[in-house]
C-alpha positions in Angstrom: -14.3 8.1 -34.0 -17.0 5.5 -33.6 -15.2 4.0 -30.6 -15.0 7.3 -29.0 -18.7 8.0 -29.4 -19.5 4.6 -28.0 -17.3 5.3 -25.0 -19.0 8.7 -24.4 -22.4 7.1 -24.7 -21.6 4.4 -22.2 -20.2 7.1 -19.8 -23.3 9.2 -20.2 -25.6 6.3 -19.5 -23.6 5.4 -16.5 -23.9 8.9 -15.1 -27.6 8.9 -15.6 -27.9 5.6 -13.8 -25.7 6.9 -11.0 -28.0 10.0 -10.6 -31.0 7.7 -10.6 -29.7 5.5 -7.9 -28.7 8.4 -5.7 -32.2 9.9 -6.0 -33.9 6.6 -5.4 -31.8 5.4 -2.6 -30.3 8.4 -0.8 -30.1 6.7 2.6 -27.5 4.1 1.3 -25.3 6.9 0.0 -25.6 8.8 3.2 -24.7 5.8 5.3 -21.7 5.1 3.0 -20.5 8.7 3.5 -20.8 8.4 7.2 -19.0 5.1 7.3 -16.2 6.4 5.1 -15.7 9.6 7.1 -15.8 7.6 10.3 -13.0 5.3 9.0 -11.0 8.4 7.9 -11.4 10.1 11.3 -10.7 7.0 13.5 -8.1 5.1 11.4 -6.7 6.8 8.3 -6.0 10.3 9.4 -4.5 9.4 12.8 -2.2 6.9 11.2 -1.3 8.4 7.8 -1.2 12.2 8.2 1.7 12.3 10.7 3.6 9.8 8.6 3.0 11.9 5.5 4.5 14.9 7.2 7.6 13.0 8.4 8.2 11.3 5.0 7.9 14.6 3.2 10.4 16.2 5.6 12.7 13.2 5.1 12.9 13.9 1.4 12.7 17.7 1.5 15.6 18.0 4.0 17.8 15.9 1.9 18.0 12.8 4.1 16.7 10.6 1.3 19.6 11.5 -0.9 22.1 10.8 1.9 20.6 7.4 2.6 20.6 6.6 -1.1 24.2 7.6 -1.4 25.1 5.1 1.4 22.7 2.3 0.8 21.6 2.9 -2.8 23.8 0.0 -4.1 21.9 -2.4 -1.9 18.5 -1.2 -3.3 19.9 -1.6 -6.9 21.3 -5.0 -6.2 18.5 -6.6 -4.1 15.4 -4.8 -5.5 16.6 -3.9 -9.0 15.4 -0.4 -8.3 17.3 2.9 -9.0 19.5 3.7 -5.9 17.5 6.8 -5.1 14.2 4.8 -5.0 15.4 2.6 -2.0 14.2 5.1 0.5 10.8 5.3 -1.2 10.5 1.5 -0.9 11.1 1.7 2.9 8.7 4.6 3.3 6.0 2.6 1.4 6.5 -0.5 3.5 6.3 1.4 6.8 3.9 4.2 6.0 1.1 2.4 4.2 -0.9 3.3 1.2 -0.2 5.7 -0.5 2.9 7.0 1.3 5.3 5.3 -1.1 3.6 6.9 -4.1 3.9 10.3 -2.5 7.6 9.7 -1.8 8.3 8.6 -5.4 6.5 11.6 -6.8 8.5 14.0 -4.6 11.8 12.3 -5.7 10.7 12.7 -9.3 9.9 16.4 -8.8 13.3 17.0 -7.3 15.0 15.4 -10.3 16.4 12.4 -8.3 14.4 9.9 -10.5 13.8 9.9 -14.2 10.3 9.5 -15.5 10.7 5.8 -16.5 12.4 5.1 -13.1 9.6 6.9 -11.2 6.8 5.1 -13.1 8.3 1.7 -12.2 9.0 2.7 -8.6 5.4 3.8 -8.2 4.2 0.3 -8.9 6.4 -1.5 -6.4 6.9 1.1 -3.6 3.2 1.2 -2.6 2.3 -1.2 0.2 0.0 -1.6 3.2 1.5 -0.4 6.5 2.3 -2.4 9.6 -0.2 -0.5 11.7 -3.1 -1.7 9.5 -1.7 -5.2 9.2 -1.0 -5.8 12.9 -3.7 -3.6 14.3 -6.7 -4.4 12.1 -6.0 -7.8 10.6 -3.8 -9.3 13.3 -5.9 -7.8 16.1 -9.5 -7.4 15.0 -9.9 -9.9 12.2 -7.8 -12.9 13.2 -7.2 -12.0 16.8 -3.7 -13.5 16.8 -0.3 -11.7 16.5 1.0 -14.5 14.4 -1.4 -13.6 11.6 -0.1 -10.1 11.5 3.5 -11.3 11.5 2.8 -13.7 8.7 0.9 -11.2 6.5 3.6 -8.5 7.0 6.4 -10.9 6.1 4.6 -12.3 3.1 3.9 -8.8 1.8 7.5 -7.8 2.1 8.7 -11.0 0.3 6.0 -10.5 -2.4 7.1 -6.8 -2.9 10.8 -7.8 -3.3 9.9 -10.6 -5.8 7.7 -8.2 -7.8 10.5 -5.6 -7.9 12.9 -8.2 -9.3 10.4 -9.8 -11.7 9.2 -6.5 -13.3 12.5 -4.6 -13.5 15.4 -4.8 -15.9 18.9 -4.8 -14.5 20.3 -1.3 -14.2 22.9 -0.4 -16.8 26.0 1.6 -15.9 24.4 4.7 -17.5 21.3 4.3 -15.4 23.4 3.9 -12.3 25.2 7.1 -13.1 22.0 8.9 -13.8 20.6 7.7 -10.5 23.5 9.0 -8.5 22.2 11.5 -5.9 22.7 15.1 -6.9 24.0 17.6 -4.4 21.3 20.2 -3.7 21.2 23.3 -1.5 20.2 22.6 2.1 16.6 23.9 2.5 15.5 26.0 5.4 13.7 23.8 8.0 10.8 26.2 8.4 10.1 26.3 4.7 10.5 22.5 4.4 8.2 22.0 7.3 5.5 24.2 5.9 5.7 22.5 2.5 5.7 19.0 4.1 2.5 19.9 6.1 0.8 21.3 3.0 1.6 18.3 0.9 0.6 15.9 3.7 -2.7 17.7 4.1 -3.5 17.5 0.3 -2.6 13.9 0.2 -4.7 13.1 3.3 -7.7 14.9 1.8 -7.4 12.9 -1.4 -7.2 9.6 0.4 -10.3 10.4 2.5 -12.3 11.5 -0.6 -11.6 8.2 -2.3 -12.3 6.2 0.8 -15.6 7.9 1.1 -16.6 7.4 -2.5 -15.7 3.7 -2.5 -17.5 3.3 0.8 -20.7 4.5 -0.9 -20.0 2.1 -3.8 -19.5 -0.8 -1.3 -22.9 0.0 0.3 -24.7 -0.1 -3.1 -22.8 -3.4 -3.9 -24.1 -5.0 -0.7 -27.6 -3.7 -1.4 -27.6 -5.0 -5.0 -26.1 -8.4 -4.2 -28.1 -8.9 -1.0 -28.6 -12.6 -0.4 -27.1 -13.5 -3.7 -23.6 -12.7 -2.5 -22.3 -15.6 -0.3 -20.5 -14.6 2.9 -17.4 -16.5 1.6 -17.3 -14.4 -1.6 -17.9 -11.0 0.1 -14.3 -10.4 1.1 -13.0 -10.6 -2.5 -16.0 -8.7 -3.9 -15.9 -5.9 -1.4 -12.0 -5.9 -1.2 -11.8 -5.4 -5.0 -13.5 -2.0 -4.3 -12.1 -1.0 -0.9 -9.4 -2.8 1.1 -10.7 -2.2 4.7 -14.3 -3.3 3.7 -13.0 -6.6 2.2 -10.8 -7.3 5.2 -13.6 -6.6 7.6 -15.8 -9.1 5.7 -13.3 -11.8 6.6 -14.7 -12.0 10.1 -18.0 -13.3 8.8 -16.3 -15.7 6.4 -16.6 -19.4 7.1 -13.6 -20.6 5.1 -10.7 -22.3 6.7 -8.1 -20.0 8.3 -5.5 -20.8 5.6 -7.8 -19.6 2.8 -8.8 -16.5 4.8 -5.2 -15.7 5.2 -4.6 -16.2 1.4 -7.5 -13.8 0.7 -6.1 -11.2 3.2 -2.6 -11.5 1.6 -4.0 -10.9 -1.9 -6.1 -7.9 -0.8 -3.2 -6.3 1.1 -0.9 -6.5 -1.9 -3.4 -5.6 -4.5 -5.1 -2.9 -2.5 -8.4 -2.7 -4.4 -9.7 0.0 -6.8 -9.9 2.6 -4.1 -6.1 2.3 -3.4 -5.3 2.3 -7.1 -7.4 5.4 -7.6 -5.7 7.1 -4.6 -2.3 6.2 -5.9 -3.1 7.4 -9.4 -4.3 10.7 -8.0 -1.1 11.1 -5.9 1.0 10.2 -8.9 -0.9 12.7 -11.1 0.0 15.5 -8.6 3.6 14.9 -9.5 3.0 14.7 -13.2 3.2 10.9 -13.4 0.7 8.4 -14.8 1.1 5.3 -12.7 0.3 3.1 -15.8 2.2 0.1 -14.3 0.3 0.1 -11.0 -2.6 -2.2 -11.8 -0.5 -5.0 -13.5 2.2 -4.9 -10.8 -0.2 -4.9 -7.9 -2.2 -7.8 -9.4 1.1 -9.8 -9.8 2.1 -9.0 -6.2 -1.3 -10.1 -5.0 -1.0 -13.4 -6.8 2.6 -13.9 -5.4 1.5 -13.0 -1.9 -1.5 -15.4 -2.0 0.7 -18.3 -3.3 3.4 -17.6 -0.6 0.7 -17.6 2.1 -0.8 -20.9 0.9 2.7 -22.4 1.2 3.7 -20.8 4.6 0.4 -20.8 6.5 0.3 -24.6 7.2 3.9 -24.4 8.4 2.9 -21.6 10.8 0.0 -23.8 12.1 -2.6 -21.2 11.0 -5.4 -23.6 11.9 -5.0 -22.6 15.5 -6.1 -19.0 14.6 -9.7 -20.0 13.7 -11.0 -18.5 16.9 -9.9 -15.6 19.2 -7.5 -16.9 21.8 -6.1 -13.7 23.2 -7.8 -10.8 25.0 -7.5 -7.2 23.9 -4.9 -6.4 26.6 -2.8 -9.5 25.6 -3.0 -8.4 21.9 -1.7 -5.0 22.8 1.1 -6.4 24.9 2.1 -9.0 22.3 1.9 -7.1 19.0 4.7 -4.7 19.9 7.3 -7.3 20.7 6.4 -9.3 17.6 6.8 -6.2 15.4 10.1 -5.4 17.1 11.4 -8.9 16.7 10.4 -9.0 13.0 12.0 -5.6 12.3 15.2 -6.7 14.1 15.5 -9.8 12.0 15.0 -7.9 8.8 17.5 -5.2 9.7 20.1 -7.8 10.6 19.5 -9.6 7.3 19.9 -6.5 5.2 22.9 -5.4 7.1 24.6 -8.7 6.5 23.6 -8.6 2.8 24.9 -5.1 2.4 28.3 -5.9 3.9 28.5 -9.0 1.8 27.9 -7.0 -1.4 30.6 -4.5 -0.3 33.1 -7.3 0.3 32.5 -8.7 -3.1 32.9 -5.3 -4.7 29.5 -5.4 -6.5 28.3 -1.9 -5.5 
């Protein structure tokens, strides 16, 4: 009882302080709102909303269950995830935050994942998308396509390792429970309407959290001022909001290897804004997302360690200054993404057929 009163008192004092800051410094809040809404209008909505619609249709029309029936054994063996969660992992890797959480929540609502399976899948199927990695980090921050390829590959490897480290091997009963259930084929018009509705609600939630944390980042910059070194700004701002922390890397004077390590950690951890967005998306499906913070911190540490090992091999020291023009970046990023995707597809195809030959599915 005493602890609850103390918590309520702390929350009340925090709200009074927040009201005082908003009244005393309204310009900072207004600028943060404008910055957050600009980011939503120029980057987040154009990239995420169409993908939200497509990923919802993918699940609602039953394609997720069909893919899981064919390749679910690979997900269970390689990722130690329930077979039905394999499609959510792919959606999370390609769609960006928080598309993977939305896909897991929809699978849970449809009864294709149990509550425990969905809670674990939430923590490992939520990743930054290739458009943000190659477009913003590889293009605007490091101005080199190799940086985007390295960060994307490291994030995938860290996600797979986190899946394996945090999951228990599936038992025969769990495999049987995870078997896709046959459901009635939904009407396309109804599925499309529901997909758009869900995508719109998710996009609104994302933009609200981005705007709020953009305001908090503005007050953090104002409060820290000259006391926050430029080299510490990426981690401090990225702990609140991912894009602000990554943008601060441009003014950072650290060596390229350390800048890449910071970028890898921020991409895999996501920051408090991403965690709040993910928890909100999970709550819409009746889930808690209680494993999200720990798993994302672990993935961030793994990603930073892998980058520290691989960046010297990739000669990241050459990326200290922009060497490519904007037109060259646009022409080069596409082939690099295509090459990376082709290599990954060939690897998983070989792995899948190897598992089939050995009779382990």
